[in-house]
Structure formats: C-alpha cells, structure tokens
N, C-alpha and C positions, 0 to 999 in steps of 0.2 A: 550614472546611468544606466538605465534595463540596459537599452541597446549597446551601451560600453561592452556588459559583462554579460551578458544573455546571448545578444544577435548580432551578426556579424553582415552587413551588408556584401549582397554581391552585384559585379558590371553589369548583370542582365538587363537585359530589357522586361520592365515593370517593376522592377527595384526587389526580387523575392531573396526570403530571410532564409538563412540555414541557422540553425542549431549550430553550435561550436564550443569548444572548450566544454569547462567546468564554469557552475554557477551556483550559489546559495541565494535562495534571496527569502528574506527575513519579511514575512509580514506583519510584525508586528508592529511595523510603523504605520502601518493603514488605518486610518481610524475608524473603520465600521465596515462591517459584516458584508454589505451590498459592493463593497468597494473591492472589497477582498475576492468575494465570487467570482465579479467580473473578469478581475487582474488575475487570477487563478482560470478560468472561463478559456480569456485569449491567449494564456501560455498553453496550456492542453489541448484545444484546438492546432495552435501552431504545430505541437509535435503532434497530433493524428494526420494532419495535412504532408507533414513531412515524412511520418512512419509510410502511407499510403502510398507518397508519392516515391518514397526509396529515397532521397534525399540527402537525409542522412546516412553515413555512408559506415558509419561505428554503430558497436553497442551504446546504448544510453541506458541507465538509471533514473528512474525519478522514485523522487524519497516525497514523502507528503506526511510530515509530521502534524498531531491532532486534525485528520483527516474526517476525524467524523462531523467535528465543525462545519466542514467544506462540504461534507454530503448533504445538508443544509438546504443547501440551492442546488433547484432541479436538475437545473441545467450543468452542472460540476458534474452530480452523480450520471448522469448517462456520457458524458465524455470518458469518465471514470471507468464506467462499465465497460464502454467499446473500447479501453484502451486493455480491459483486464481482461477480455475475452480473444484480442487479438494481436497484443503485444508479442507475445511471445517470438509467433512465423516470425516477425519485422528483426527479433534479437532485441530488444527492448524489455527490459524489465521495470515493476513499478513497484515500490514497499509502500506501506499504508501502515502508519504508524496511529494505533486509539484505544485511549483507556478503557472504554467500552464498548467491547465487541460488536453488543446487538444494536449499535447505532449503524452499524455498517450494511449496508442493502446485500441482502442474499446472492443479487447478479454476480457480485463481489465477490462474495465469500465462496463460492459454488466453482469461480472460475480462476481460485487461487493457489500457484502450485505448492507453494509452502504455506505451513500456518504455522508460527511462534508464538508461543505465550509465555508470558513470565507468568507471578503470582498475580492474582487478585484479591481484592478483599471483599469486592461487594457481591451478596451471593446470586444476583441475576447474570451480573458477568463469570461468574464461574459455572453458573449451571451452562450459561449459552455456549458459554467456549468448550465444554466439554461435549456439549453435541458438535460441535463443530470441528471438533480432536476426533471424535468415536461417530461417523454418520455411520446408520445404519448395521452399526456392531452390535454384540447381543447386550439385553439390557443392563447386565450388571457393569459392564466396561464403562459406559457412561457416568456410572454412581465412582466408580474405582477414577477413575479422570480428573474426575470434582473435586473427589478427597484429595486428591495429589497435587492440585491445583492452588487449592485452598491453603497446603501448608507447605509448598513453595518453600524452601531459602531463599532469601536472596541470592543472585548470581545463578542461580537455577532454573531451569523453562523447559517446555517441551515444545516439540515438534514435531507434526502431523505433516506426510506429502501424498499428495493427491493422488491416488489410485494406490494406494499401500496402505493395509492396514495395522501397519503399525506404526507405534506411537513412542516418540524416543525422548528420553530425559537425560538434557545437557546443561553445561555450564560453561563458564566462563574461564573459570579455575583450575589449573593443572592438580591431579590428584596427590597427596603426596601420601606415600607408603610407609 
C-alpha cells in the first residue's frame, strides 16, 4: 500500500506522518487524470508541509516523469511552483521530466537551477528550449543553440546552469581517442 511504501506513522499525538525511505510511485495504474491529480497534489502537499516544518531531516529528491501532464491541474502547478521556489534552501531537489518544455509554467522554468535538454524533434520545442538555455543572450546565440538542439545525436545533451552564461554539451558516453 502507499502507506507502507511511502509513509511511516509516528507515535505522536495527532498521528503525524513523515517521509521515510525511498519510494517509486507508479501513477499509470490510476484510471483517470483527475484522480492522478488529486493523488500527486496530496503527496506534494505532504512534502511541502514537512519541508516547512523541517520534519524531513534528510535530503529529498523528487522526480516527476511526464510532469507536463500533471501541470494541467492548477493545484499541482501551484504546489510545484512553490517547491521550485523554496526547496533548495531546505535541501530538497525537484526534477521534472518533460517531452515538450513549452508545457511547463514559466514560474517553474525561471526557478530551475539546472536545465538539461536532450535532442528534440518538434520545432516549437526546439525553439522554446533554445530560449530557456540562452535567456538574454545575443540574438545569434539562441539560433546557434536551436541548431545544436535540432542536430544532437543520441546520448548527447545540453546543460544550462542558472546564473551562468555558459551552455555545456555533455554526453553519457566516454570519448574514445
């Protein structure tokens, strides 16, 4: 059950819950989006609550795959925006995985410390990702990033760091000499 995998009851008055251990929650078994939104919102509200109360005494990493689908819920979008704005100071990390970056709210993108972009095929996604990786840069820079993204080979990706003008080309493969 979710309670066994994700929460552990404490013997305190009021029966408070804490985040303990590791958990992978597969939402594909939930039959509809509405129920999925409620489920994710409840979990993220718990994370926020424990983050603010500092009852989670360890680093926490939250990974949401297909996050753009969850952003169709205003409640989930609001909680994710708050997590992105404040989580680092509490030692929490949030990783969102999306196939179409333009579906993410700007409030989340501007608070992302590290932006990793793999090859994209859809022109709208490529243009948007290039602007995310090179905000405020010279006009030619965004076009160069766009061209690079459109031609990335499998296993390669671009990385942009908040506060840095540099964009890094990275690979998971070790180069052979």
